[in-house]
N, C-alpha and C positions, 0 to 999 in steps of 0.2 A: 418147333421144338418150344415148348413152353419151359419156364425157368422153374427149378426145383425150388431152390434159395432166392427169398429178399430181404435188402436193408429196410431199417427202419421207416425213413421217405414212401419206400414203396408200400408197405405193409399201411401205412397211415394213408396214403392215397387210397389202396384198396377197400379198406373199411371205412373211407371216407370220414377221419377223425385226424385230429392233429397229433404230432407225433408225443406230445406231454400227454396226452390223453391214452395212448398206445402204452407209453411206459407205464401209467398210473394203474390201467388196466392187467397189465402184465403183474405188477404189485399186488394187487388187491383182488383180482378177480379168476376166475378159469381162462383168462385169454393164453392162448400158447406161450410158451417160452422160448426164448429165441436159444440156438444151437450154437456150438463154438465151429464155426467154418475156417477158422486156422486160428494159430494162437493168438492171434491180435484183432481177431472179427468175430463178431456173432451175426446170426442171419435168422429169418423163419421159415419153415418149409410151407410152401404156397398150399398144400394139400392142409396142414392144420388150420390154416387161417380161414380158407374156404369151409373146414368142417364145424368153426367156430360161428362163423358168419350163418352158416344153414342150421343152426342151432339157436341162435337168437328167436326170442319169442317173435309172433307177428304185433303189430302194433296198432290200435285202435285210433291213433293220432291223424289226422286228415293231412296230407304233404301241406307246407305253407303256401300261401299265395304266391303268383309270380310277382317278383320285386324288380323286375327289369324297369330300366327307366324309358323306355319306349312308348311312346303314347299310341294310343288306340287311333287307328285311321280311321 
């Protein structure tokens, strides 16, 4: 069973952004708003996070080069 609600650290992990960036997106863009999970806790619906991510435009940027410290053999 997958979760219905996730907390801020999990949302940040899902969308590969920092918690601060997620909070900024909530304030400035049509990023899903958190919902009241209880009187003192908020959480995001996983479905809304997935819908937001799928609606993001496709990027023309190439992925960054591999920056690992491994040396080629």
